[in-house]
ZAMI-424039 format. One record per atom (N, C-alpha, C): atom name; residue number from 0; x, y, z. Coordinates in steps of 0.02 Angstrom, whole numbers. Example, Ala and Ser with C-alpha at 12.3 -4.5 7.8 and 13.67 -1.06 7.14 Angstrom:
2
(r 'N', 0, (660, -284, 390)),
(r 'CA', 0, (615, -225, 390)),
(r 'C', 0, (660, -165, 390)),
(r 'N', 1, (642, -112, 354)),
(r 'CA', 1, (684, -53, 357)),
(r 'C', 1, (645, 2, 394)),
//
This chain:
99
(r 'N', 0, (-228, -97, -266)),
(r 'CA', 0, (-276, -151, -270)),
(r 'C', 0, (-241, -218, -274)),
(r 'N', 1, (-184, -219, -307)),
(r 'CA', 1, (-147, -282, -314)),
(r 'C', 1, (-125, -308, -245)),
(r 'N', 2, (-100, -263, -203)),
(r 'CA', 2, (-78, -285, -137)),
(r 'C', 2, (-137, -308, -95)),
(r 'N', 3, (-193, -274, -103)),
(r 'CA', 3, (-255, -295, -67)),
(r 'C', 3, (-274, -366, -89)),
(r 'N', 4, (-272, -379, -153)),
(r 'CA', 4, (-288, -446, -180)),
(r 'C', 4, (-238, -498, -151)),
(r 'N', 5, (-175, -481, -152)),
(r 'CA', 5, (-123, -527, -127)),
(r 'C', 5, (-135, -542, -53)),
(r 'N', 6, (-152, -490, -14)),
(r 'CA', 6, (-162, -499, 58)),
(r 'C', 6, (-225, -540, 71)),
(r 'N', 7, (-279, -523, 37)),
(r 'CA', 7, (-341, -561, 47)),
(r 'C', 7, (-333, -634, 32)),
(r 'N', 8, (-299, -651, -20)),
(r 'CA', 8, (-292, -720, -41)),
(r 'C', 8, (-238, -757, -3)),
(r 'N', 9, (-200, -723, 39)),
(r 'CA', 9, (-147, -755, 78)),
(r 'C', 9, (-162, -757, 153)),
(r 'N', 10, (-216, -724, 174)),
(r 'CA', 10, (-232, -721, 245)),
(r 'C', 10, (-238, -793, 274)),
(r 'N', 11, (-208, -805, 332)),
(r 'CA', 11, (-212, -871, 362)),
(r 'C', 11, (-277, -881, 399)),
(r 'N', 12, (-332, -884, 363)),
(r 'CA', 12, (-397, -894, 392)),
(r 'C', 12, (-416, -968, 390)),
(r 'N', 13, (-462, -990, 434)),
(r 'CA', 13, (-483, -1060, 431)),
(r 'C', 13, (-511, -1079, 363)),
(r 'N', 14, (-550, -1033, 332)),
(r 'CA', 14, (-574, -1043, 264)),
(r 'C', 14, (-543, -988, 222)),
(r 'N', 15, (-495, -1006, 181)),
(r 'CA', 15, (-458, -957, 140)),
(r 'C', 15, (-504, -922, 92)),
(r 'N', 16, (-488, -859, 79)),
(r 'CA', 16, (-526, -821, 29)),
(r 'C', 16, (-500, -842, -39)),
(r 'N', 17, (-546, -864, -80)),
(r 'CA', 17, (-529, -887, -148)),
(r 'C', 17, (-520, -827, -194)),
(r 'N', 18, (-489, -841, -251)),
(r 'CA', 18, (-473, -788, -299)),
(r 'C', 18, (-535, -748, -320)),
(r 'N', 19, (-588, -784, -339)),
(r 'CA', 19, (-649, -751, -361)),
(r 'C', 19, (-681, -710, -306)),
(r 'N', 20, (-678, -737, -244)),
(r 'CA', 20, (-706, -701, -187)),
(r 'C', 20, (-667, -636, -175)),
(r 'N', 21, (-601, -640, -179)),
(r 'CA', 21, (-560, -581, -169)),
(r 'C', 21, (-576, -527, -221)),
(r 'N', 22, (-583, -548, -283)),
(r 'CA', 22, (-601, -500, -336)),
(r 'C', 22, (-667, -465, -320)),
(r 'N', 23, (-717, -504, -299)),
(r 'CA', 23, (-782, -475, -283)),
(r 'C', 23, (-776, -427, -224)),
(r 'N', 24, (-741, -447, -172)),
(r 'CA', 24, (-731, -403, -114)),
(r 'C', 24, (-699, -337, -135)),
(r 'N', 25, (-650, -340, -177)),
(r 'CA', 25, (-617, -280, -201)),
(r 'C', 25, (-663, -237, -244)),
(r 'N', 26, (-699, -268, -289)),
(r 'CA', 26, (-745, -231, -332)),
(r 'C', 26, (-801, -197, -292)),
(r 'N', 27, (-827, -232, -242)),
(r 'CA', 27, (-884, -206, -205)),
(r 'C', 27, (-865, -158, -150)),
(r 'N', 28, (-804, -164, -125)),
(r 'CA', 28, (-785, -124, -66)),
(r 'C', 28, (-730, -72, -79)),
(r 'N', 29, (-696, -76, -136)),
(r 'CA', 29, (-643, -28, -149)),
(r 'C', 29, (-655, 11, -213)),
(r 'N', 30, (-662, -23, -268)),
(r 'CA', 30, (-665, 11, -333)),
(r 'C', 30, (-722, 62, -335)),
(r 'N', 31, (-779, 46, -308)),
(r 'CA', 31, (-837, 91, -310)),
(r 'C', 31, (-830, 149, -262)),
(r 'N', 32, (-787, 144, -212)),
(r 'CA', 32, (-783, 194, -159)),
(r 'C', 32, (-720, 236, -159)),
(r 'N', 33, (-670, 215, -194)),
(r 'CA', 33, (-606, 249, -191)),
(r 'C', 33, (-585, 276, -259)),
(r 'N', 34, (-544, 327, -257)),
(r 'CA', 34, (-515, 353, -318)),
(r 'C', 34, (-449, 316, -329)),
(r 'N', 35, (-441, 287, -388)),
(r 'CA', 35, (-381, 250, -403)),
(r 'C', 35, (-330, 300, -432)),
(r 'N', 36, (-272, 302, -401)),
(r 'CA', 36, (-218, 348, -424)),
(r 'C', 36, (-167, 306, -463)),
(r 'N', 37, (-158, 323, -525)),
(r 'CA', 37, (-108, 287, -564)),
(r 'C', 37, (-38, 311, -546)),
(r 'N', 38, (7, 263, -540)),
(r 'CA', 38, (77, 280, -525)),
(r 'C', 38, (113, 302, -587)),
(r 'N', 39, (157, 351, -579)),
(r 'CA', 39, (196, 376, -634)),
(r 'C', 39, (268, 350, -630)),
(r 'N', 40, (306, 362, -682)),
(r 'CA', 40, (377, 343, -681)),
(r 'C', 40, (412, 380, -624)),
(r 'N', 41, (394, 443, -614)),
(r 'CA', 41, (424, 482, -560)),
(r 'C', 41, (407, 453, -491)),
(r 'N', 42, (347, 426, -483)),
(r 'CA', 42, (328, 394, -420)),
(r 'C', 42, (373, 335, -405)),
(r 'N', 43, (384, 293, -457)),
(r 'CA', 43, (428, 235, -447)),
(r 'C', 43, (498, 257, -430)),
(r 'N', 44, (522, 308, -465)),
(r 'CA', 44, (591, 332, -452)),
(r 'C', 44, (597, 361, -380)),
(r 'N', 45, (546, 396, -358)),
(r 'CA', 45, (545, 425, -291)),
(r 'C', 45, (546, 369, -239)),
(r 'N', 46, (504, 317, -249)),
(r 'CA', 46, (501, 262, -202)),
(r 'C', 46, (568, 225, -197)),
(r 'N', 47, (597, 212, -255)),
(r 'CA', 47, (662, 176, -256)),
(r 'C', 47, (717, 219, -225)),
(r 'N', 48, (717, 283, -239)),
(r 'CA', 48, (766, 328, -210)),
(r 'C', 48, (759, 330, -134)),
(r 'N', 49, (698, 336, -110)),
(r 'CA', 49, (687, 337, -38)),
(r 'C', 49, (712, 273, -4)),
(r 'N', 50, (696, 217, -34)),
(r 'CA', 50, (719, 153, -6)),
(r 'C', 50, (795, 149, -6)),
(r 'N', 51, (826, 168, -62)),
(r 'CA', 51, (899, 162, -67)),
(r 'C', 51, (934, 209, -19)),
(r 'N', 52, (908, 269, -11)),
(r 'CA', 52, (939, 318, 35)),
(r 'C', 52, (933, 295, 108)),
(r 'N', 53, (881, 257, 123)),
(r 'CA', 53, (871, 232, 192)),
(r 'C', 53, (902, 164, 202)),
(r 'N', 54, (932, 136, 149)),
(r 'CA', 54, (962, 69, 153)),
(r 'C', 54, (912, 13, 158)),
(r 'N', 55, (851, 25, 132)),
(r 'CA', 55, (798, -26, 136)),
(r 'C', 55, (797, -66, 71)),
(r 'N', 56, (784, -130, 78)),
(r 'CA', 56, (786, -174, 19)),
(r 'C', 56, (723, -216, 15)),
(r 'N', 57, (715, -249, -41)),
(r 'CA', 57, (664, -299, -54)),
(r 'C', 57, (594, -268, -58)),
(r 'N', 58, (545, -303, -30)),
(r 'CA', 58, (475, -286, -39)),
(r 'C', 58, (453, -222, -7)),
(r 'N', 59, (495, -191, 35)),
(r 'CA', 59, (476, -126, 65)),
(r 'C', 59, (464, -74, 11)),
(r 'N', 60, (491, -85, -49)),
(r 'CA', 60, (481, -37, -103)),
(r 'C', 60, (405, -31, -120)),
(r 'N', 61, (367, -85, -109)),
(r 'CA', 61, (295, -81, -122)),
(r 'C', 61, (260, -36, -70)),
(r 'N', 62, (283, -39, -8)),
(r 'CA', 62, (257, 6, 43)),
(r 'C', 62, (276, 78, 25)),
(r 'N', 63, (337, 86, -1)),
(r 'CA', 63, (359, 152, -22)),
(r 'C', 63, (316, 180, -78)),
(r 'N', 64, (295, 137, -124)),
(r 'CA', 64, (250, 160, -177)),
(r 'C', 64, (183, 183, -150)),
(r 'N', 65, (157, 148, -100)),
(r 'CA', 65, (95, 171, -68)),
(r 'C', 65, (105, 240, -38)),
(r 'N', 66, (161, 247, -3)),
(r 'CA', 66, (175, 310, 31)),
(r 'C', 66, (184, 368, -19)),
(r 'N', 67, (220, 356, -72)),
(r 'CA', 67, (232, 408, -122)),
(r 'C', 67, (165, 428, -154)),
(r 'N', 68, (124, 380, -170)),
(r 'CA', 68, (58, 395, -200)),
(r 'C', 68, (15, 435, -150)),
(r 'N', 69, (17, 415, -87)),
(r 'CA', 69, (-22, 452, -37)),
(r 'C', 69, (3, 523, -29)),
(r 'N', 70, (68, 532, -30)),
(r 'CA', 70, (96, 600, -24)),
(r 'C', 70, (76, 642, -85)),
(r 'N', 71, (78, 612, -144)),
(r 'CA', 71, (60, 649, -205)),
(r 'C', 71, (-14, 669, -204)),
(r 'N', 72, (-56, 626, -174)),
(r 'CA', 72, (-127, 639, -171)),
(r 'C', 72, (-146, 683, -111)),
(r 'N', 73, (-96, 706, -74)),
(r 'CA', 73, (-106, 747, -15)),
(r 'C', 73, (-150, 713, 38)),
(r 'N', 74, (-140, 649, 47)),
(r 'CA', 74, (-175, 612, 99)),
(r 'C', 74, (-147, 633, 166)),
(r 'N', 75, (-188, 630, 217)),
(r 'CA', 75, (-166, 648, 283)),
(r 'C', 75, (-147, 586, 324)),
(r 'N', 76, (-173, 528, 305)),
(r 'CA', 76, (-165, 468, 347)),
(r 'C', 76, (-164, 406, 304)),
(r 'N', 77, (-122, 358, 324)),
(r 'CA', 77, (-122, 290, 295)),
(r 'C', 77, (-140, 242, 351)),
(r 'N', 78, (-187, 199, 338)),
(r 'CA', 78, (-205, 146, 386)),
(r 'C', 78, (-172, 81, 364)),
(r 'N', 79, (-137, 50, 410)),
(r 'CA', 79, (-103, -12, 393)),
(r 'C', 79, (-91, -53, 457)),
(r 'N', 80, (-88, -118, 449)),
(r 'CA', 80, (-66, -160, 504)),
(r 'C', 80, (9, -169, 503)),
(r 'N', 81, (41, -139, 455)),
(r 'CA', 81, (113, -146, 443)),
(r 'C', 81, (148, -80, 463)),
(r 'N', 82, (137, -58, 524)),
(r 'CA', 82, (164, 6, 546)),
(r 'C', 82, (240, 10, 541)),
(r 'N', 83, (275, -42, 560)),
(r 'CA', 83, (348, -40, 561)),
(r 'C', 83, (376, -25, 492)),
(r 'N', 84, (350, -57, 440)),
(r 'CA', 84, (377, -47, 373)),
(r 'C', 84, (364, 25, 349)),
(r 'N', 85, (305, 51, 363)),
(r 'CA', 85, (290, 119, 340)),
(r 'C', 85, (330, 171, 381)),
(r 'N', 86, (335, 161, 445)),
(r 'CA', 86, (370, 211, 486)),
(r 'C', 86, (445, 213, 470)),
(r 'N', 87, (475, 157, 451)),
(r 'CA', 87, (546, 160, 434)),
(r 'C', 87, (558, 196, 367)),
(r 'N', 88, (504, 208, 330)),
(r 'CA', 88, (510, 247, 267)),
(r 'C', 88, (508, 322, 280)),
(r 'N', 89, (501, 341, 343)),
(r 'CA', 89, (501, 410, 364)),
(r 'C', 89, (450, 452, 324)),
(r 'N', 90, (386, 437, 334)),
(r 'CA', 90, (334, 475, 297)),
(r 'C', 90, (335, 549, 311)),
(r 'N', 91, (322, 588, 260)),
(r 'CA', 91, (320, 661, 265)),
(r 'C', 91, (247, 682, 262)),
(r 'N', 92, (225, 721, 310)),
(r 'CA', 92, (158, 750, 309)),
(r 'C', 92, (101, 699, 316)),
(r 'N', 93, (117, 637, 327)),
(r 'CA', 93, (65, 586, 330)),
(r 'C', 93, (72, 548, 396)),
(r 'N', 94, (16, 538, 430)),
(r 'CA', 94, (15, 499, 490)),
(r 'C', 94, (2, 426, 470)),
(r 'N', 95, (41, 382, 496)),
(r 'CA', 95, (32, 310, 483)),
(r 'C', 95, (6, 279, 547)),
(r 'N', 96, (-52, 246, 541)),
(r 'CA', 96, (-85, 219, 600)),
(r 'C', 96, (-119, 152, 584)),
(r 'N', 97, (-130, 112, 635)),
(r 'CA', 97, (-166, 49, 626)),
(r 'C', 97, (-242, 63, 628)),
(r 'N', 98, (-281, 25, 592)),
(r 'CA', 98, (-354, 36, 593)),
(r 'C', 98, (-384, 26, 662)),
//
């Protein structure tokens, strides 16, 4: 949800989405419809290990956290406009596709 908030409030739209608007969008469109999976210490360790083994640095670790959580939840697919970052993380058992 944090990354969704960050993305919504940073989109280069003619009329920017304000903080309160982003919160409402998230509450009305995500929180009520999705199951929130809390990340564990092991999830963080797995994401960091995956990044370090692949030689990936910086913010890609946040994409790795999404991927680790999706793998733990047995998701079949991740939808993202950021295909390159997710594919370089070499997802296991998960298809990464654009919406």
